[in-house]
PyMOL Python script that loads the backbone (N, CA, C, O; Angstrom):
from pymol import cmd

cmd.read_pdbstr("""\
ATOM      1  N   UNK A   1      53.654  68.827  89.392  1.00  0.00           N
ATOM      2  CA  UNK A   1      53.368  69.645  90.554  1.00  0.00           C
ATOM      3  C   UNK A   1      54.528  70.602  90.776  1.00  0.00           C
ATOM      4  O   UNK A   1      55.688  70.190  90.794  1.00  0.00           O
ATOM      5  N   UNK A   2      54.214  71.873  90.944  1.00  0.00           N
ATOM      6  CA  UNK A   2      55.227  72.886  91.179  1.00  0.00           C
ATOM      7  C   UNK A   2      55.477  73.049  92.670  1.00  0.00           C
ATOM      8  O   UNK A   2      54.545  73.070  93.474  1.00  0.00           O
ATOM      9  N   UNK A   3      56.728  73.160  93.015  1.00  0.00           N
ATOM     10  CA  UNK A   3      57.099  73.389  94.409  1.00  0.00           C
ATOM     11  C   UNK A   3      57.254  74.883  94.644  1.00  0.00           C
ATOM     12  O   UNK A   3      57.636  75.627  93.741  1.00  0.00           O
ATOM     13  N   UNK A   4      56.961  75.309  95.842  1.00  0.00           N
ATOM     14  CA  UNK A   4      57.101  76.723  96.181  1.00  0.00           C
ATOM     15  C   UNK A   4      58.546  77.081  96.500  1.00  0.00           C
ATOM     16  O   UNK A   4      58.935  78.239  96.345  1.00  0.00           O
ATOM     17  N   UNK A   5      59.326  76.151  96.928  1.00  0.00           N
ATOM     18  CA  UNK A   5      60.736  76.413  97.202  1.00  0.00           C
ATOM     19  C   UNK A   5      61.564  75.256  96.645  1.00  0.00           C
ATOM     20  O   UNK A   5      61.091  74.122  96.561  1.00  0.00           O
ATOM     21  N   UNK A   6      62.813  75.561  96.265  1.00  0.00           N
ATOM     22  CA  UNK A   6      63.637  74.495  95.690  1.00  0.00           C
ATOM     23  C   UNK A   6      64.035  73.467  96.750  1.00  0.00           C
ATOM     24  O   UNK A   6      64.000  73.760  97.945  1.00  0.00           O
ATOM     25  N   UNK A   7      64.407  72.285  96.320  1.00  0.00           N
ATOM     26  CA  UNK A   7      64.849  71.260  97.265  1.00  0.00           C
ATOM     27  C   UNK A   7      66.086  71.735  98.036  1.00  0.00           C
ATOM     28  O   UNK A   7      66.839  72.580  97.554  1.00  0.00           O
ATOM     29  N   UNK A   8      66.281  71.196  99.208  1.00  0.00           N
ATOM     30  CA  UNK A   8      67.415  71.578 100.039  1.00  0.00           C
ATOM     31  C   UNK A   8      68.720  71.344  99.277  1.00  0.00           C
ATOM     32  O   UNK A   8      68.918  70.286  98.679  1.00  0.00           O
ATOM     33  N   UNK A   9      69.586  72.318  99.304  1.00  0.00           N
ATOM     34  CA  UNK A   9      70.878  72.221  98.651  1.00  0.00           C
ATOM     35  C   UNK A   9      70.887  72.637  97.195  1.00  0.00           C
ATOM     36  O   UNK A   9      71.959  72.793  96.611  1.00  0.00           O
ATOM     37  N   UNK A  10      69.720  72.822  96.593  1.00  0.00           N
ATOM     38  CA  UNK A  10      69.642  73.165  95.178  1.00  0.00           C
ATOM     39  C   UNK A  10      70.241  74.542  94.904  1.00  0.00           C
ATOM     40  O   UNK A  10      71.003  74.707  93.951  1.00  0.00           O
ATOM     41  N   UNK A  11      69.906  75.518  95.721  1.00  0.00           N
ATOM     42  CA  UNK A  11      70.409  76.873  95.533  1.00  0.00           C
ATOM     43  C   UNK A  11      71.932  76.900  95.632  1.00  0.00           C
ATOM     44  O   UNK A  11      72.593  77.567  94.837  1.00  0.00           O
ATOM     45  N   UNK A  12      72.484  76.187  96.591  1.00  0.00           N
ATOM     46  CA  UNK A  12      73.936  76.115  96.743  1.00  0.00           C
ATOM     47  C   UNK A  12      74.571  75.459  95.526  1.00  0.00           C
ATOM     48  O   UNK A  12      75.604  75.918  95.038  1.00  0.00           O
ATOM     49  N   UNK A  13      73.966  74.403  95.043  1.00  0.00           N
ATOM     50  CA  UNK A  13      74.463  73.709  93.862  1.00  0.00           C
ATOM     51  C   UNK A  13      74.487  74.635  92.657  1.00  0.00           C
ATOM     52  O   UNK A  13      75.478  74.666  91.927  1.00  0.00           O
ATOM     53  N   UNK A  14      73.429  75.384  92.436  1.00  0.00           N
ATOM     54  CA  UNK A  14      73.336  76.294  91.292  1.00  0.00           C
ATOM     55  C   UNK A  14      74.367  77.416  91.426  1.00  0.00           C
ATOM     56  O   UNK A  14      75.033  77.758  90.449  1.00  0.00           O
ATOM     57  N   UNK A  15      74.503  77.981  92.601  1.00  0.00           N
ATOM     58  CA  UNK A  15      75.504  79.044  92.799  1.00  0.00           C
ATOM     59  C   UNK A  15      76.911  78.527  92.535  1.00  0.00           C
ATOM     60  O   UNK A  15      77.714  79.203  91.892  1.00  0.00           O
ATOM     61  N   UNK A  16      77.206  77.348  93.024  1.00  0.00           N
ATOM     62  CA  UNK A  16      78.534  76.761  92.814  1.00  0.00           C
ATOM     63  C   UNK A  16      78.774  76.498  91.327  1.00  0.00           C
ATOM     64  O   UNK A  16      79.849  76.786  90.802  1.00  0.00           O
ATOM     65  N   UNK A  17      77.772  75.955  90.666  1.00  0.00           N
ATOM     66  CA  UNK A  17      77.903  75.668  89.234  1.00  0.00           C
ATOM     67  C   UNK A  17      78.210  76.937  88.446  1.00  0.00           C
ATOM     68  O   UNK A  17      79.152  76.954  87.654  1.00  0.00           O
ATOM     69  N   UNK A  18      77.438  77.991  88.646  1.00  0.00           N
ATOM     70  CA  UNK A  18      77.625  79.203  87.864  1.00  0.00           C
ATOM     71  C   UNK A  18      78.845  80.004  88.290  1.00  0.00           C
ATOM     72  O   UNK A  18      79.355  80.800  87.501  1.00  0.00           O
ATOM     73  N   UNK A  19      79.324  79.819  89.505  1.00  0.00           N
ATOM     74  CA  UNK A  19      80.570  80.488  89.882  1.00  0.00           C
ATOM     75  C   UNK A  19      81.738  79.889  89.103  1.00  0.00           C
ATOM     76  O   UNK A  19      82.716  80.578  88.815  1.00  0.00           O
ATOM     77  N   UNK A  20      81.632  78.611  88.766  1.00  0.00           N
ATOM     78  CA  UNK A  20      82.674  77.945  87.975  1.00  0.00           C
ATOM     79  C   UNK A  20      82.416  78.125  86.474  1.00  0.00           C
ATOM     80  O   UNK A  20      83.338  78.438  85.721  1.00  0.00           O
ATOM     81  N   UNK A  21      81.191  77.932  86.045  1.00  0.00           N
ATOM     82  CA  UNK A  21      80.860  77.918  84.618  1.00  0.00           C
ATOM     83  C   UNK A  21      80.537  79.294  84.039  1.00  0.00           C
ATOM     84  O   UNK A  21      80.513  79.448  82.818  1.00  0.00           O
ATOM     85  N   UNK A  22      80.290  80.290  84.875  1.00  0.00           N
ATOM     86  CA  UNK A  22      79.881  81.613  84.399  1.00  0.00           C
ATOM     87  C   UNK A  22      80.827  82.254  83.406  1.00  0.00           C
ATOM     88  O   UNK A  22      80.392  82.671  82.333  1.00  0.00           O
ATOM     89  N   UNK A  23      82.138  82.348  83.735  1.00  0.00           N
ATOM     90  CA  UNK A  23      83.060  82.956  82.775  1.00  0.00           C
ATOM     91  C   UNK A  23      83.120  82.212  81.439  1.00  0.00           C
ATOM     92  O   UNK A  23      83.253  82.847  80.393  1.00  0.00           O
ATOM     93  N   UNK A  24      83.028  80.903  81.454  1.00  0.00           N
ATOM     94  CA  UNK A  24      83.022  80.129  80.210  1.00  0.00           C
ATOM     95  C   UNK A  24      81.745  80.410  79.414  1.00  0.00           C
ATOM     96  O   UNK A  24      81.773  80.439  78.183  1.00  0.00           O
ATOM     97  N   UNK A  25      80.642  80.614  80.106  1.00  0.00           N
ATOM     98  CA  UNK A  25      79.385  80.947  79.452  1.00  0.00           C
ATOM     99  C   UNK A  25      79.509  82.276  78.714  1.00  0.00           C
ATOM    100  O   UNK A  25      79.067  82.405  77.572  1.00  0.00           O
ATOM    101  N   UNK A  26      80.119  83.270  79.379  1.00  0.00           N
ATOM    102  CA  UNK A  26      80.335  84.580  78.748  1.00  0.00           C
ATOM    103  C   UNK A  26      81.242  84.426  77.525  1.00  0.00           C
ATOM    104  O   UNK A  26      80.962  84.988  76.466  1.00  0.00           O
ATOM    105  N   UNK A  27      82.315  83.674  77.673  1.00  0.00           N
ATOM    106  CA  UNK A  27      83.256  83.474  76.572  1.00  0.00           C
ATOM    107  C   UNK A  27      82.569  82.795  75.380  1.00  0.00           C
ATOM    108  O   UNK A  27      82.792  83.186  74.234  1.00  0.00           O
ATOM    109  N   UNK A  28      81.757  81.808  75.639  1.00  0.00           N
ATOM    110  CA  UNK A  28      81.033  81.118  74.566  1.00  0.00           C
ATOM    111  C   UNK A  28      80.057  82.053  73.864  1.00  0.00           C
ATOM    112  O   UNK A  28      79.948  82.036  72.638  1.00  0.00           O
ATOM    113  N   UNK A  29      79.348  82.866  74.639  1.00  0.00           N
ATOM    114  CA  UNK A  29      78.399  83.815  74.052  1.00  0.00           C
ATOM    115  C   UNK A  29      79.130  84.829  73.174  1.00  0.00           C
ATOM    116  O   UNK A  29      78.659  85.171  72.090  1.00  0.00           O
ATOM    117  N   UNK A  30      80.280  85.306  73.645  1.00  0.00           N
ATOM    118  CA  UNK A  30      81.074  86.237  72.835  1.00  0.00           C
ATOM    119  C   UNK A  30      81.541  85.564  71.553  1.00  0.00           C
ATOM    120  O   UNK A  30      81.542  86.186  70.491  1.00  0.00           O
ATOM    121  N   UNK A  31      81.936  84.305  71.640  1.00  0.00           N
ATOM    122  CA  UNK A  31      82.375  83.563  70.457  1.00  0.00           C
ATOM    123  C   UNK A  31      81.275  83.405  69.434  1.00  0.00           C
ATOM    124  O   UNK A  31      81.520  83.515  68.232  1.00  0.00           O
ATOM    125  N   UNK A  32      80.077  83.150  69.892  1.00  0.00           N
ATOM    126  CA  UNK A  32      78.938  83.014  68.977  1.00  0.00           C
ATOM    127  C   UNK A  32      78.703  84.332  68.247  1.00  0.00           C
ATOM    128  O   UNK A  32      78.483  84.343  67.036  1.00  0.00           O
ATOM    129  N   UNK A  33      78.750  85.449  68.988  1.00  0.00           N
ATOM    130  CA  UNK A  33      78.512  86.747  68.357  1.00  0.00           C
ATOM    131  C   UNK A  33      79.623  87.110  67.375  1.00  0.00           C
ATOM    132  O   UNK A  33      79.344  87.651  66.305  1.00  0.00           O
ATOM    133  N   UNK A  34      80.866  86.824  67.719  1.00  0.00           N
ATOM    134  CA  UNK A  34      81.976  87.104  66.805  1.00  0.00           C
ATOM    135  C   UNK A  34      81.839  86.264  65.545  1.00  0.00           C
ATOM    136  O   UNK A  34      81.970  86.779  64.435  1.00  0.00           O
ATOM    137  N   UNK A  35      81.577  84.983  65.713  1.00  0.00           N
ATOM    138  CA  UNK A  35      81.431  84.099  64.560  1.00  0.00           C
ATOM    139  C   UNK A  35      80.239  84.507  63.703  1.00  0.00           C
ATOM    140  O   UNK A  35      80.328  84.507  62.475  1.00  0.00           O
ATOM    141  N   UNK A  36      79.138  84.852  64.334  1.00  0.00           N
ATOM    142  CA  UNK A  36      77.936  85.223  63.585  1.00  0.00           C
ATOM    143  C   UNK A  36      78.125  86.543  62.855  1.00  0.00           C
ATOM    144  O   UNK A  36      77.554  86.738  61.782  1.00  0.00           O
ATOM    145  N   UNK A  37      78.917  87.456  63.417  1.00  0.00           N
ATOM    146  CA  UNK A  37      79.115  88.747  62.758  1.00  0.00           C
ATOM    147  C   UNK A  37      79.983  88.624  61.509  1.00  0.00           C
ATOM    148  O   UNK A  37      79.960  89.504  60.649  1.00  0.00           O
ATOM    149  N   UNK A  38      80.747  87.539  61.406  1.00  0.00           N
ATOM    150  CA  UNK A  38      81.615  87.367  60.248  1.00  0.00           C
ATOM    151  C   UNK A  38      81.002  86.477  59.180  1.00  0.00           C
ATOM    152  O   UNK A  38      81.645  86.173  58.176  1.00  0.00           O
ATOM    153  N   UNK A  39      79.774  86.062  59.392  1.00  0.00           N
ATOM    154  CA  UNK A  39      79.114  85.160  58.446  1.00  0.00           C
ATOM    155  C   UNK A  39      78.462  85.955  57.336  1.00  0.00           C
ATOM    156  O   UNK A  39      77.769  86.943  57.577  1.00  0.00           O
ATOM    157  N   UNK A  40      78.696  85.508  56.121  1.00  0.00           N
ATOM    158  CA  UNK A  40      77.967  86.036  54.987  1.00  0.00           C
ATOM    159  C   UNK A  40      77.067  84.908  54.500  1.00  0.00           C
ATOM    160  O   UNK A  40      77.539  83.878  54.019  1.00  0.00           O
ATOM    161  N   UNK A  41      75.782  85.124  54.632  1.00  0.00           N
ATOM    162  CA  UNK A  41      74.834  84.087  54.229  1.00  0.00           C
ATOM    163  C   UNK A  41      74.716  84.109  52.713  1.00  0.00           C
ATOM    164  O   UNK A  41      74.411  85.152  52.135  1.00  0.00           O
ATOM    165  N   UNK A  42      74.955  82.967  52.054  1.00  0.00           N
ATOM    166  CA  UNK A  42      74.875  82.918  50.584  1.00  0.00           C
ATOM    167  C   UNK A  42      73.485  83.299  50.086  1.00  0.00           C
ATOM    168  O   UNK A  42      72.487  83.087  50.775  1.00  0.00           O
ATOM    169  N   UNK A  43      73.432  83.861  48.887  1.00  0.00           N
ATOM    170  CA  UNK A  43      72.153  84.221  48.280  1.00  0.00           C
ATOM    171  C   UNK A  43      71.297  82.965  48.189  1.00  0.00           C
ATOM    172  O   UNK A  43      71.770  81.902  47.786  1.00  0.00           O
ATOM    173  N   UNK A  44      70.043  83.100  48.565  1.00  0.00           N
ATOM    174  CA  UNK A  44      69.135  81.966  48.521  1.00  0.00           C
ATOM    175  C   UNK A  44      69.163  81.144  49.798  1.00  0.00           C
ATOM    176  O   UNK A  44      68.419  80.170  49.916  1.00  0.00           O
ATOM    177  N   UNK A  45      69.997  81.511  50.747  1.00  0.00           N
ATOM    178  CA  UNK A  45      70.052  80.803  52.024  1.00  0.00           C
ATOM    179  C   UNK A  45      69.615  81.752  53.128  1.00  0.00           C
ATOM    180  O   UNK A  45      69.975  82.929  53.131  1.00  0.00           O
ATOM    181  N   UNK A  46      68.864  81.247  54.029  1.00  0.00           N
ATOM    182  CA  UNK A  46      68.406  82.042  55.162  1.00  0.00           C
ATOM    183  C   UNK A  46      69.367  81.866  56.326  1.00  0.00           C
ATOM    184  O   UNK A  46      69.986  80.812  56.470  1.00  0.00           O
ATOM    185  N   UNK A  47      69.493  82.897  57.158  1.00  0.00           N
ATOM    186  CA  UNK A  47      70.329  82.779  58.352  1.00  0.00           C
ATOM    187  C   UNK A  47      69.762  81.720  59.283  1.00  0.00           C
ATOM    188  O   UNK A  47      70.481  81.187  60.128  1.00  0.00           O
ATOM    189  N   UNK A  48      68.489  81.413  59.135  1.00  0.00           N
ATOM    190  CA  UNK A  48      67.863  80.386  59.962  1.00  0.00           C
ATOM    191  C   UNK A  48      67.894  79.017  59.281  1.00  0.00           C
ATOM    192  O   UNK A  48      67.442  78.025  59.854  1.00  0.00           O
ATOM    193  N   UNK A  49      68.426  78.964  58.065  1.00  0.00           N
ATOM    194  CA  UNK A  49      68.382  77.728  57.294  1.00  0.00           C
ATOM    195  C   UNK A  49      69.447  76.729  57.687  1.00  0.00           C
ATOM    196  O   UNK A  49      70.420  77.069  58.360  1.00  0.00           O
ATOM    197  N   UNK A  50      69.256  75.502  57.263  1.00  0.00           N
ATOM    198  CA  UNK A  50      70.187  74.429  57.593  1.00  0.00           C
ATOM    199  C   UNK A  50      71.423  74.436  56.698  1.00  0.00           C
ATOM    200  O   UNK A  50      72.470  73.929  57.098  1.00  0.00           O
ATOM    201  N   UNK A  51      71.324  74.993  55.511  1.00  0.00           N
ATOM    202  CA  UNK A  51      72.404  74.869  54.547  1.00  0.00           C
ATOM    203  C   UNK A  51      73.581  75.801  54.844  1.00  0.00           C
ATOM    204  O   UNK A  51      74.721  75.464  54.524  1.00  0.00           O
ATOM    205  N   UNK A  52      73.333  76.944  55.439  1.00  0.00           N
ATOM    206  CA  UNK A  52      74.406  77.894  55.740  1.00  0.00           C
ATOM    207  C   UNK A  52      75.202  77.395  56.935  1.00  0.00           C
ATOM    208  O   UNK A  52      74.648  76.802  57.861  1.00  0.00           O
ATOM    209  N   UNK A  53      76.497  77.640  56.907  1.00  0.00           N
ATOM    210  CA  UNK A  53      77.314  77.232  58.046  1.00  0.00           C
ATOM    211  C   UNK A  53      78.482  78.175  58.223  1.00  0.00           C
ATOM    212  O   UNK A  53      78.834  78.918  57.307  1.00  0.00           O
ATOM    213  N   UNK A  54      79.085  78.148  59.401  1.00  0.00           N
ATOM    214  CA  UNK A  54      80.244  78.979  59.716  1.00  0.00           C
ATOM    215  C   UNK A  54      81.313  78.086  60.318  1.00  0.00           C
ATOM    216  O   UNK A  54      81.025  76.980  60.776  1.00  0.00           O
ATOM    217  N   UNK A  55      82.528  78.562  60.315  1.00  0.00           N
ATOM    218  CA  UNK A  55      83.618  77.820  60.948  1.00  0.00           C
ATOM    219  C   UNK A  55      83.751  78.301  62.386  1.00  0.00           C
ATOM    220  O   UNK A  55      83.843  79.507  62.616  1.00  0.00           O
ATOM    221  N   UNK A  56      83.765  77.399  63.356  1.00  0.00           N
ATOM    222  CA  UNK A  56      83.919  77.817  64.742  1.00  0.00           C
ATOM    223  C   UNK A  56      85.339  78.305  64.999  1.00  0.00           C
ATOM    224  O   UNK A  56      86.272  77.929  64.289  1.00  0.00           O
ATOM    225  N   UNK A  57      85.494  79.139  66.010  1.00  0.00           N
ATOM    226  CA  UNK A  57      86.811  79.636  66.401  1.00  0.00           C
ATOM    227  C   UNK A  57      87.697  78.459  66.815  1.00  0.00           C
ATOM    228  O   UNK A  57      87.196  77.458  67.326  1.00  0.00           O
ATOM    229  N   UNK A  58      89.010  78.574  66.597  1.00  0.00           N
ATOM    230  CA  UNK A  58      89.906  77.491  67.013  1.00  0.00           C
ATOM    231  C   UNK A  58      89.759  77.185  68.498  1.00  0.00           C
ATOM    232  O   UNK A  58      89.721  78.097  69.324  1.00  0.00           O
ATOM    233  N   UNK A  59      89.677  75.925  68.829  1.00  0.00           N
ATOM    234  CA  UNK A  59      89.532  75.520  70.223  1.00  0.00           C
ATOM    235  C   UNK A  59      88.119  75.660  70.759  1.00  0.00           C
ATOM    236  O   UNK A  59      87.870  75.390  71.934  1.00  0.00           O
ATOM    237  N   UNK A  60      87.191  76.079  69.908  1.00  0.00           N
ATOM    238  CA  UNK A  60      85.809  76.276  70.331  1.00  0.00           C
ATOM    239  C   UNK A  60      85.019  74.990  70.169  1.00  0.00           C
ATOM    240  O   UNK A  60      85.323  74.158  69.314  1.00  0.00           O
ATOM    241  N   UNK A  61      84.004  74.843  71.001  1.00  0.00           N
ATOM    242  CA  UNK A  61      83.126  73.690  70.869  1.00  0.00           C
ATOM    243  C   UNK A  61      81.811  74.081  70.199  1.00  0.00           C
ATOM    244  O   UNK A  61      80.837  73.329  70.238  1.00  0.00           O
ATOM    245  N   UNK A  62      81.792  75.265  69.583  1.00  0.00           N
ATOM    246  CA  UNK A  62      80.573  75.736  68.928  1.00  0.00           C
ATOM    247  C   UNK A  62      80.247  74.874  67.719  1.00  0.00           C
ATOM    248  O   UNK A  62      81.143  74.381  67.034  1.00  0.00           O
ATOM    249  N   UNK A  63      78.977  74.700  67.468  1.00  0.00           N
ATOM    250  CA  UNK A  63      78.580  73.971  66.269  1.00  0.00           C
ATOM    251  C   UNK A  63      78.783  74.882  65.070  1.00  0.00           C
ATOM    252  O   UNK A  63      79.064  76.070  65.229  1.00  0.00           O
ATOM    253  N   UNK A  64      78.645  74.337  63.890  1.00  0.00           N
ATOM    254  CA  UNK A  64      78.852  75.134  62.689  1.00  0.00           C
ATOM    255  C   UNK A  64      77.550  75.685  62.125  1.00  0.00           C
ATOM    256  O   UNK A  64      77.572  76.302  61.060  1.00  0.00           O
ATOM    257  N   UNK A  65      76.445  75.492  62.778  1.00  0.00           N
ATOM    258  CA  UNK A  65      75.168  76.017  62.296  1.00  0.00           C
ATOM    259  C   UNK A  65      75.117  77.521  62.519  1.00  0.00           C
ATOM    260  O   UNK A  65      75.600  78.019  63.536  1.00  0.00           O
ATOM    261  N   UNK A  66      74.538  78.235  61.577  1.00  0.00           N
ATOM    262  CA  UNK A  66      74.376  79.681  61.707  1.00  0.00           C
ATOM    263  C   UNK A  66      73.216  79.951  62.660  1.00  0.00           C
ATOM    264  O   UNK A  66      72.107  79.464  62.438  1.00  0.00           O
ATOM    265  N   UNK A  67      73.463  80.726  63.726  1.00  0.00           N
ATOM    266  CA  UNK A  67      72.371  81.043  64.654  1.00  0.00           C
ATOM    267  C   UNK A  67      71.319  81.920  63.975  1.00  0.00           C
ATOM    268  O   UNK A  67      71.624  82.672  63.049  1.00  0.00           O
ATOM    269  N   UNK A  68      70.096  81.813  64.445  1.00  0.00           N
ATOM    270  CA  UNK A  68      69.021  82.622  63.872  1.00  0.00           C
ATOM    271  C   UNK A  68      69.202  84.087  64.257  1.00  0.00           C
ATOM    272  O   UNK A  68      69.908  84.410  65.212  1.00  0.00           O
ATOM    273  N   UNK A  69      68.557  84.960  63.503  1.00  0.00           N
ATOM    274  CA  UNK A  69      68.620  86.396  63.791  1.00  0.00           C
ATOM    275  C   UNK A  69      68.040  86.701  65.167  1.00  0.00           C
ATOM    276  O   UNK A  69      68.556  87.556  65.887  1.00  0.00           O
ATOM    277  N   UNK A  70      66.978  86.009  65.526  1.00  0.00           N
ATOM    278  CA  UNK A  70      66.359  86.220  66.838  1.00  0.00           C
ATOM    279  C   UNK A  70      67.278  85.801  67.973  1.00  0.00           C
ATOM    280  O   UNK A  70      67.343  86.470  69.005  1.00  0.00           O
ATOM    281  N   UNK A  71      67.996  84.683  67.782  1.00  0.00           N
ATOM    282  CA  UNK A  71      68.940  84.210  68.793  1.00  0.00           C
ATOM    283  C   UNK A  71      70.070  85.218  68.979  1.00  0.00           C
ATOM    284  O   UNK A  71      70.457  85.529  70.105  1.00  0.00           O
ATOM    285  N   UNK A  72      70.597  85.729  67.861  1.00  0.00           N
ATOM    286  CA  UNK A  72      71.678  86.712  67.919  1.00  0.00           C
ATOM    287  C   UNK A  72      71.205  87.981  68.618  1.00  0.00           C
ATOM    288  O   UNK A  72      71.924  88.532  69.451  1.00  0.00           O
ATOM    289  N   UNK A  73      70.012  88.445  68.291  1.00  0.00           N
ATOM    290  CA  UNK A  73      69.478  89.656  68.923  1.00  0.00           C
ATOM    291  C   UNK A  73      69.314  89.460  70.428  1.00  0.00           C
ATOM    292  O   UNK A  73      69.667  90.339  71.214  1.00  0.00           O
ATOM    293  N   UNK A  74      68.780  88.311  70.826  1.00  0.00           N
ATOM    294  CA  UNK A  74      68.602  88.027  72.254  1.00  0.00           C
ATOM    295  C   UNK A  74      69.947  87.924  72.956  1.00  0.00           C
ATOM    296  O   UNK A  74      70.099  88.409  74.077  1.00  0.00           O
ATOM    297  N   UNK A  75      70.919  87.302  72.314  1.00  0.00           N
ATOM    298  CA  UNK A  75      72.245  87.153  72.910  1.00  0.00           C
ATOM    299  C   UNK A  75      72.928  88.507  73.069  1.00  0.00           C
ATOM    300  O   UNK A  75      73.613  88.746  74.064  1.00  0.00           O
ATOM    301  N   UNK A  76      72.745  89.396  72.090  1.00  0.00           N
ATOM    302  CA  UNK A  76      73.310  90.751  72.190  1.00  0.00           C
ATOM    303  C   UNK A  76      72.718  91.509  73.371  1.00  0.00           C
ATOM    304  O   UNK A  76      73.424  92.267  74.035  1.00  0.00           O
ATOM    305  N   UNK A  77      71.440  91.313  73.638  1.00  0.00           N
ATOM    306  CA  UNK A  77      70.807  91.978  74.790  1.00  0.00           C
ATOM    307  C   UNK A  77      71.260  91.355  76.105  1.00  0.00           C
ATOM    308  O   UNK A  77      71.402  92.052  77.109  1.00  0.00           O
ATOM    309  N   UNK A  78      71.484  90.060  76.099  1.00  0.00           N
ATOM    310  CA  UNK A  78      71.823  89.336  77.320  1.00  0.00           C
ATOM    311  C   UNK A  78      73.295  89.434  77.700  1.00  0.00           C
ATOM    312  O   UNK A  78      73.622  89.417  78.886  1.00  0.00           O
ATOM    313  N   UNK A  79      74.185  89.536  76.723  1.00  0.00           N
ATOM    314  CA  UNK A  79      75.619  89.500  76.991  1.00  0.00           C
ATOM    315  C   UNK A  79      76.103  90.568  77.976  1.00  0.00           C
ATOM    316  O   UNK A  79      76.905  90.240  78.850  1.00  0.00           O
ATOM    317  N   UNK A  80      75.664  91.818  77.886  1.00  0.00           N
ATOM    318  CA  UNK A  80      76.123  92.795  78.879  1.00  0.00           C
ATOM    319  C   UNK A  80      75.728  92.414  80.314  1.00  0.00           C
ATOM    320  O   UNK A  80      76.478  92.667  81.257  1.00  0.00           O
ATOM    321  N   UNK A  81      74.567  91.815  80.466  1.00  0.00           N
ATOM    322  CA  UNK A  81      74.136  91.379  81.793  1.00  0.00           C
ATOM    323  C   UNK A  81      74.999  90.219  82.295  1.00  0.00           C
ATOM    324  O   UNK A  81      75.374  90.177  83.467  1.00  0.00           O
ATOM    325  N   UNK A  82      75.309  89.283  81.401  1.00  0.00           N
ATOM    326  CA  UNK A  82      76.162  88.159  81.769  1.00  0.00           C
ATOM    327  C   UNK A  82      77.557  88.641  82.155  1.00  0.00           C
ATOM    328  O   UNK A  82      78.124  88.188  83.149  1.00  0.00           O
ATOM    329  N   UNK A  83      78.108  89.569  81.360  1.00  0.00           N
ATOM    330  CA  UNK A  83      79.435  90.123  81.682  1.00  0.00           C
ATOM    331  C   UNK A  83      79.421  90.797  83.042  1.00  0.00           C
ATOM    332  O   UNK A  83      80.309  90.572  83.864  1.00  0.00           O
ATOM    333  N   UNK A  84      78.417  91.617  83.274  1.00  0.00           N
ATOM    334  CA  UNK A  84      78.338  92.340  84.540  1.00  0.00           C
ATOM    335  C   UNK A  84      78.243  91.375  85.716  1.00  0.00           C
ATOM    336  O   UNK A  84      78.888  91.576  86.744  1.00  0.00           O
ATOM    337  N   UNK A  85      77.451  90.344  85.565  1.00  0.00           N
ATOM    338  CA  UNK A  85      77.249  89.425  86.681  1.00  0.00           C
ATOM    339  C   UNK A  85      78.445  88.516  86.915  1.00  0.00           C
ATOM    340  O   UNK A  85      78.911  88.383  88.046  1.00  0.00           O
ATOM    341  N   UNK A  86      78.944  87.891  85.859  1.00  0.00           N
ATOM    342  CA  UNK A  86      79.981  86.873  86.035  1.00  0.00           C
ATOM    343  C   UNK A  86      81.406  87.426  86.031  1.00  0.00           C
ATOM    344  O   UNK A  86      82.277  86.856  86.687  1.00  0.00           O
ATOM    345  N   UNK A  87      81.663  88.500  85.322  1.00  0.00           N
ATOM    346  CA  UNK A  87      83.030  88.986  85.216  1.00  0.00           C
ATOM    347  C   UNK A  87      83.304  90.186  86.122  1.00  0.00           C
ATOM    348  O   UNK A  87      84.316  90.220  86.821  1.00  0.00           O
ATOM    349  N   UNK A  88      82.421  91.149  86.110  1.00  0.00           N
ATOM    350  CA  UNK A  88      82.660  92.364  86.890  1.00  0.00           C
ATOM    351  C   UNK A  88      82.410  92.167  88.386  1.00  0.00           C
ATOM    352  O   UNK A  88      82.960  92.900  89.209  1.00  0.00           O
ATOM    353  N   UNK A  89      81.596  91.195  88.733  1.00  0.00           N
ATOM    354  CA  UNK A  89      81.326  90.932  90.152  1.00  0.00           C
ATOM    355  C   UNK A  89      82.268  89.877  90.714  1.00  0.00           C
ATOM    356  O   UNK A  89      82.094  89.434  91.849  1.00  0.00           O
ATOM    357  N   UNK A  90      83.253  89.475  89.942  1.00  0.00           N
ATOM    358  CA  UNK A  90      84.222  88.509  90.413  1.00  0.00           C
ATOM    359  C   UNK A  90      83.684  87.108  90.569  1.00  0.00           C
ATOM    360  O   UNK A  90      84.209  86.324  91.360  1.00  0.00           O
ATOM    361  N   UNK A  91      82.643  86.781  89.823  1.00  0.00           N
ATOM    362  CA  UNK A  91      82.054  85.450  89.895  1.00  0.00           C
ATOM    363  C   UNK A  91      82.918  84.450  89.199  1.00  0.00           C
ATOM    364  O   UNK A  91      82.581  83.267  89.155  1.00  0.00           O
TER     365      UNK A  91
END
""", "prot")
cmd.dss("prot")
cmd.show_as("cartoon", "prot")
cmd.util.cbc("prot")
cmd.orient("prot")
C-alpha cells in the first residue's frame, strides 16, 4: 500500500542524512568516473563483463568491477546536478 505522505520525521531524517552524506556521494561518483575513464577493457572483454576489472583509487571503497557503459553515461549526466545541489548550495 502506498502512502500519500511520508511518515512523521522521515523528511527531516532524509535531509539530515544527505546534508552529511552528500559531499561523500559526490566524491564517490567522481572517483567512479575517474577510475572508469582510465580503464582499458581487454580485447574480448566487455565493459559490462565480469572478467574486466580496475584498481580503485587509494583510500577508496569502490569495488574493482568495471561499471557498465549505461551506468557511466547516467552518472555523467547526474554528477553536475549532484555537485550543484550538495557542494554549491553548501549542503
